[in-house]
matplotlib code that plots the C-alpha trace (Angstrom):
import matplotlib.pyplot as plt

x = [127.6, 131.0, 129.4, 125.6, 123.6, 119.9, 118.0, 116.8, 119.0, 118.0, 114.3, 114.7, 116.1, 113.3, 110.7, 112.1, 112.3, 108.8, 107.3, 105.7, 103.7, 102.9, 104.7, 104.9, 105.5, 108.7, 110.6, 108.6, 109.6, 113.4, 115.6, 118.2, 121.4, 123.7, 127.1, 127.9, 131.5, 132.6, 136.1, 135.7, 137.1, 134.8, 134.6, 133.1, 130.3, 128.0, 125.3, 125.8, 125.4, 122.2, 120.9, 121.7, 120.0, 116.9, 116.9, 117.1, 114.2, 112.0, 113.1, 112.9, 113.4, 116.5, 119.0, 122.3, 125.5, 127.9, 131.6, 134.5, 137.8, 139.8, 141.6, 140.0, 141.7, 140.3, 143.1, 141.7, 138.2, 139.5, 141.3, 138.1, 135.9, 138.3, 137.8, 134.0, 133.5, 133.5, 130.8, 127.6, 127.6, 130.8, 131.7, 134.3, 136.5, 135.3, 138.9, 138.9, 135.8, 137.7, 140.3, 137.5, 135.3, 138.0, 138.3, 134.6, 134.9, 131.8, 128.4, 127.1, 124.1, 122.4, 120.0, 119.0, 118.5, 116.2, 114.1, 114.0, 114.8, 115.9, 113.4, 115.3, 117.1, 120.9, 121.0, 120.7, 124.1, 127.5, 130.7, 129.0, 132.1, 134.0, 131.8, 131.3, 133.4, 132.9, 129.5, 128.2, 127.7, 129.6, 128.8, 126.4, 127.8, 126.9, 128.6, 130.4, 133.2, 136.0, 138.7, 137.7, 139.9, 139.6, 140.7, 140.5, 139.0, 140.6, 144.1, 143.5, 142.0, 145.0, 147.3, 145.0, 143.4, 139.6, 138.7, 140.1, 142.2, 140.5, 143.6, 146.8, 148.9, 146.7, 147.1, 150.9, 151.0, 148.4, 150.0, 153.4, 151.9, 150.2, 153.5, 155.4, 152.9, 152.7, 156.5, 156.1, 153.6, 150.9, 151.7, 150.0, 149.3, 149.6, 149.7, 151.0, 154.2, 156.0, 157.2, 155.1, 152.8, 149.6, 150.7, 147.8, 149.8, 148.8, 145.4, 146.7, 149.3, 146.7, 144.3, 147.1, 147.9, 144.3, 143.6, 146.4, 144.9, 147.1, 146.8, 149.4, 148.1, 145.4, 143.7, 144.4, 143.3, 142.7, 142.6, 146.3, 147.5, 150.0, 151.3, 149.2, 151.9, 155.3, 158.6, 158.4, 154.8, 155.6, 158.7, 156.6, 154.2, 157.1, 158.5, 155.2, 154.9, 158.6, 158.2, 155.7, 158.6, 161.1, 158.8, 157.9, 154.2, 154.6, 157.1, 159.6, 158.4, 155.4, 157.8, 157.4, 153.6, 151.6, 147.9, 145.4, 144.4, 147.9, 147.7, 150.2, 147.4, 144.2, 145.2, 147.0, 143.7, 142.0, 144.5, 145.6, 149.1, 147.8, 145.7, 144.7, 144.7, 142.4, 140.4, 137.3, 134.0, 134.3, 137.8, 136.5, 133.6, 136.0, 138.3, 135.5, 134.4, 137.9, 138.6, 139.0, 137.8, 135.7, 136.9, 135.1, 135.4, 135.7, 136.2, 139.8, 141.7, 140.1, 137.6, 134.6, 136.3, 134.9, 137.4, 139.9, 139.2, 138.5, 135.2, 135.8, 133.5, 132.3, 130.3, 128.4, 129.0, 127.7, 130.1, 129.7, 129.4, 126.4, 123.5, 121.0, 121.6, 118.0, 118.1, 121.5, 120.3, 117.3, 119.6, 121.9, 118.9, 118.0, 121.6, 121.4, 118.1, 117.3, 116.6, 120.2, 121.6, 119.4, 121.9, 125.0, 127.2, 128.3, 127.1, 125.0, 126.1, 122.4, 121.9, 118.3, 119.2, 122.1, 119.8, 117.4, 120.1, 120.3, 124.1, 125.6, 127.0, 130.6, 130.4, 129.2, 132.7, 132.1, 128.6, 129.7, 132.6, 131.0, 129.1, 132.4, 134.5, 135.4, 136.6, 140.0, 138.4, 140.5, 143.5, 142.0, 142.4, 146.1, 148.5, 149.5, 147.3, 146.3, 148.0, 151.3, 151.0, 150.4, 153.5, 155.6, 154.4, 154.8, 158.3, 159.6, 158.1, 159.3, 162.8, 162.9, 161.6, 164.4, 167.1, 167.8, 166.7, 166.3, 162.8, 163.9, 165.4, 162.3, 160.0, 162.1, 162.0, 158.2, 157.6, 159.9, 158.1, 154.7, 155.5, 156.9, 153.9, 151.2, 153.1, 152.3, 154.5, 154.4]
y = [119.3, 120.1, 118.6, 119.1, 119.6, 120.4, 122.2, 118.9, 119.2, 122.8, 121.9, 119.0, 121.3, 123.8, 121.1, 120.1, 123.7, 124.6, 121.4, 120.4, 117.1, 116.6, 116.8, 120.4, 119.6, 121.6, 118.6, 118.9, 122.6, 122.0, 123.2, 120.9, 122.7, 121.5, 122.6, 122.6, 123.0, 124.0, 124.8, 127.4, 130.9, 133.3, 135.5, 132.6, 131.4, 134.4, 132.6, 129.5, 131.5, 132.9, 129.3, 128.4, 131.5, 130.6, 127.1, 128.5, 130.9, 128.1, 125.4, 126.9, 123.5, 122.6, 125.5, 125.3, 127.2, 127.4, 127.3, 127.8, 125.9, 126.7, 125.0, 121.5, 119.5, 115.9, 115.1, 117.7, 116.2, 112.8, 114.0, 115.7, 112.7, 110.4, 112.5, 112.3, 115.8, 117.7, 119.2, 117.3, 117.9, 118.4, 119.5, 117.2, 117.2, 114.1, 112.8, 112.8, 110.7, 107.4, 108.6, 109.3, 106.3, 103.6, 104.4, 105.1, 108.7, 109.3, 107.7, 105.6, 107.3, 104.2, 103.7, 107.4, 107.4, 104.4, 106.0, 109.5, 109.2, 112.1, 113.4, 112.2, 109.3, 108.8, 107.7, 111.3, 112.2, 112.7, 111.3, 108.5, 106.4, 108.9, 108.5, 104.7, 102.3, 98.7, 98.8, 101.8, 105.4, 107.5, 111.0, 112.6, 114.2, 117.8, 120.1, 119.3, 121.1, 120.7, 122.9, 124.7, 126.8, 130.4, 133.0, 136.6, 136.7, 140.1, 138.6, 135.8, 138.2, 140.5, 137.6, 136.6, 133.7, 133.5, 130.7, 129.0, 125.9, 122.5, 120.3, 120.4, 121.0, 124.0, 125.3, 125.2, 126.8, 129.5, 130.4, 130.8, 132.9, 135.2, 135.7, 136.5, 138.9, 140.9, 140.9, 139.2, 141.6, 139.0, 135.4, 132.9, 130.3, 130.7, 127.9, 127.0, 125.0, 125.0, 121.7, 122.0, 119.2, 121.1, 122.8, 122.9, 121.8, 118.4, 118.8, 119.9, 117.2, 114.5, 116.0, 115.7, 112.2, 111.0, 112.7, 110.7, 107.4, 106.8, 106.9, 107.2, 104.0, 101.5, 98.5, 95.3, 91.7, 90.4, 94.0, 94.3, 97.8, 98.7, 101.8, 102.9, 104.7, 103.7, 105.7, 107.0, 108.2, 109.9, 111.5, 112.9, 114.4, 116.0, 117.4, 118.9, 121.0, 121.9, 122.9, 125.6, 127.3, 126.8, 128.3, 131.3, 130.2, 130.3, 132.6, 130.9, 133.0, 130.7, 128.0, 129.7, 130.0, 127.3, 127.9, 129.4, 131.6, 133.2, 137.0, 136.3, 134.2, 135.7, 139.3, 138.4, 137.3, 140.3, 142.9, 141.2, 140.1, 136.5, 135.3, 131.8, 129.6, 127.0, 127.2, 125.9, 127.8, 129.7, 131.0, 132.1, 134.0, 135.9, 136.7, 137.8, 140.5, 142.2, 141.9, 145.0, 143.1, 140.1, 136.8, 133.6, 129.8, 126.9, 123.2, 122.2, 120.8, 117.4, 118.2, 116.8, 113.4, 111.1, 110.8, 113.3, 115.8, 115.3, 115.6, 117.3, 118.7, 118.5, 116.1, 116.2, 113.8, 113.2, 112.8, 109.4, 111.3, 113.3, 113.0, 114.0, 112.0, 112.3, 116.1, 116.2, 114.2, 116.5, 119.5, 117.7, 117.1, 120.8, 121.7, 119.4, 120.9, 123.6, 126.1, 126.2, 126.6, 129.7, 131.6, 129.3, 129.8, 126.3, 123.6, 120.9, 117.2, 116.4, 116.2, 117.3, 120.4, 121.2, 121.2, 123.6, 126.3, 129.4, 129.4, 132.5, 132.2, 132.8, 129.8, 127.3, 125.8, 124.2, 123.0, 121.5, 119.7, 118.3, 115.5, 114.1, 114.5, 111.5, 111.5, 110.7, 107.5, 105.9, 106.4, 105.4, 101.9, 101.2, 101.7, 105.1, 108.1, 110.6, 113.3, 111.3, 111.0, 114.7, 115.5, 113.1, 114.4, 118.1, 117.6, 115.6, 117.8, 121.0, 119.6, 119.3, 122.9, 124.2, 122.1, 119.9, 116.8, 115.5, 114.5, 110.8, 110.7, 112.3, 109.8, 106.9, 108.3, 108.8, 105.3, 103.7, 105.6, 104.8, 101.1, 101.1, 103.2, 101.1, 97.8, 96.7, 95.1, 98.1]
z = [167.4, 168.9, 170.9, 170.5, 173.7, 173.8, 176.5, 178.0, 181.1, 181.8, 181.4, 183.8, 186.5, 185.8, 186.2, 189.6, 190.8, 189.7, 191.1, 187.9, 188.1, 184.4, 181.1, 179.9, 176.3, 176.3, 174.8, 171.6, 171.2, 171.9, 169.1, 167.5, 166.7, 163.9, 162.9, 159.1, 158.2, 154.7, 153.3, 150.5, 151.1, 152.8, 149.7, 147.6, 150.0, 150.4, 148.4, 150.5, 153.7, 152.3, 151.6, 155.2, 156.5, 154.4, 156.0, 159.5, 158.7, 157.6, 160.1, 163.5, 165.2, 163.3, 163.4, 161.5, 162.1, 159.2, 160.0, 157.5, 157.7, 154.6, 153.0, 153.3, 156.1, 156.3, 158.8, 161.2, 160.9, 161.6, 164.8, 166.0, 165.2, 167.1, 170.2, 169.9, 168.5, 165.2, 162.9, 162.3, 158.5, 156.6, 153.1, 151.6, 148.5, 146.6, 146.6, 150.5, 151.0, 150.8, 153.3, 155.9, 155.0, 155.6, 159.3, 159.5, 160.4, 158.4, 158.9, 156.0, 154.3, 152.9, 155.8, 155.8, 152.1, 152.3, 155.1, 153.4, 149.7, 147.6, 145.1, 142.0, 143.7, 143.7, 140.1, 139.2, 140.7, 139.1, 140.8, 142.7, 142.2, 144.5, 147.5, 147.6, 149.6, 150.6, 148.9, 151.0, 150.2, 152.7, 151.4, 149.0, 145.8, 146.1, 143.6, 140.3, 138.6, 136.1, 134.6, 131.5, 129.2, 130.3, 127.7, 126.5, 123.0, 122.4, 123.0, 120.5, 118.0, 118.2, 117.2, 114.3, 116.1, 115.5, 118.0, 121.0, 120.5, 120.5, 120.5, 122.6, 119.5, 118.7, 122.2, 122.1, 118.6, 119.4, 122.7, 121.2, 118.4, 121.0, 122.9, 119.8, 118.4, 121.6, 122.0, 125.3, 126.8, 126.7, 127.7, 125.5, 128.1, 131.9, 134.3, 137.8, 137.1, 140.4, 141.8, 145.0, 146.1, 145.3, 142.1, 139.6, 136.6, 137.8, 136.1, 132.7, 132.8, 133.4, 130.8, 128.2, 129.2, 129.2, 125.9, 124.4, 125.7, 128.7, 132.5, 135.2, 136.8, 136.2, 137.7, 135.9, 136.3, 139.7, 141.1, 140.6, 139.9, 137.2, 135.4, 132.5, 130.5, 129.3, 129.3, 125.7, 126.2, 129.5, 128.1, 125.3, 127.8, 129.8, 126.5, 125.6, 128.8, 128.8, 125.2, 126.3, 128.1, 125.3, 122.7, 124.8, 125.0, 128.7, 130.4, 132.7, 135.6, 135.9, 137.1, 140.5, 140.3, 142.1, 141.3, 139.0, 141.9, 142.0, 141.0, 138.2, 136.5, 137.9, 137.5, 134.2, 132.6, 134.1, 132.8, 129.6, 130.5, 130.1, 127.2, 128.2, 131.4, 132.9, 136.1, 137.9, 137.9, 141.2, 140.2, 136.8, 138.3, 140.6, 137.8, 135.5, 138.0, 137.9, 134.2, 132.0, 128.9, 128.1, 129.5, 128.6, 128.6, 126.3, 126.8, 127.4, 124.4, 123.9, 126.6, 124.7, 124.6, 127.4, 130.2, 128.9, 131.8, 135.4, 137.2, 140.5, 143.1, 146.7, 148.7, 152.0, 154.8, 158.3, 161.2, 162.9, 166.3, 165.4, 167.9, 165.1, 161.9, 160.7, 161.0, 159.5, 156.5, 156.1, 155.9, 153.4, 151.1, 151.3, 150.4, 147.4, 146.2, 143.6, 146.4, 147.5, 144.0, 143.4, 145.6, 145.7, 142.7, 142.1, 139.7, 141.3, 141.1, 140.5, 136.7, 136.9, 138.9, 136.6, 133.6, 135.3, 135.9, 133.7, 133.1, 131.5, 128.0, 129.1, 131.4, 128.8, 128.5, 131.8, 131.0, 127.7, 129.2, 132.5, 130.9, 129.4, 132.5, 134.7, 138.3, 139.8, 141.1, 138.3, 140.5, 143.8, 145.3, 145.0, 147.9, 146.5, 147.3, 144.6, 146.7, 146.5, 142.7, 142.4, 144.4, 142.4, 139.0, 140.0, 141.3, 138.4, 135.6, 137.4, 137.6, 133.8, 133.3, 135.5, 133.8, 136.8, 135.0, 131.5, 130.4, 129.9, 133.5, 134.9, 133.2, 134.5, 138.0, 137.8, 136.6, 139.3, 142.0, 140.7, 140.5, 144.0, 145.3, 143.9, 144.6, 141.0, 138.4, 136.0]

ax = plt.figure().add_subplot(projection="3d")
ax.plot(x, y, z, "-o")
ax.set_aspect("equal")
plt.show()
């Protein structure tokens, strides 16, 4: 799109100039041009570009141009759509679908699915709860991911540890042991602990809370939202992560690190200055290529417990302004097929396609954990966005790490803000 125009107008002028008196059939040969926008970094989408090129080679009448806008920016898509433009097909973070569905920036897919069903139907898909709103499906779950434990077996072995931790207590104990044994040369557990809105400590914190049977918020009777954790339980969670810094399991320098993609973590696992972290599949693959020793994966502590880790991923939506919804849907079905995942290094959201993949042994941590992961849909529906919760949690936990707040005060502030944000009774 942006905006899509075919050669119809040009052909009309040509017909007048040439004095044609009968239909030439040129309309049947006109090419439909689609724009597909995705948000992953250019270095991670070579296989996806290959899949798009393969589509173009085999579909001369429906040509697709892939554009990259990284990082994901749903607000930009909304602005473009509201002016009647934007891409035809767009890759979305699952958590952003509801944001774009409520103002109907996206086109509901139900009618298209009914006219041209997927081979295995939609029951075959993971994370459907993230793409449905008001009884309609606004995007198609496309890829699935989660955060697995990433570690260097040699670093664990050097500290006398024979296998990766399976509980959070084991993680804290093993990480501290690794740091001590190496005299600080190898950090036991590395994670992004800054107080920024997008810091990835958010994932580990939620995993810990979920594994202990709690939730930041939950929907109660009559669709009323309330908090799902009390002050002592939340204080305990804050103390756990602050304890990683106190014990030396995690160096204090990681309080200024935001993400698992930061060189302090990615290069640390590659060169041995970090023993363990957590990351999604695409980050692990990049890290693996630069590592000077074996790196591998395992489920997160408690990761084989249903709902104790998150199910993330991407979905595919259609801009409400597209002039070619049927062609856009045909392309989406191709992207969701086995053909695409032969070159695109992501895990498909379609269970049947996921089972058909030949996944390397060192990525089995993701595969083992995925069936047990559950989406952040558990937090969606109140008057407080997931992004706002993430910002709140990161800020308050980080304030404790730096000594600006006690864990008890931070817990109280978090609960007060959650109760206010969700407009529940707590």
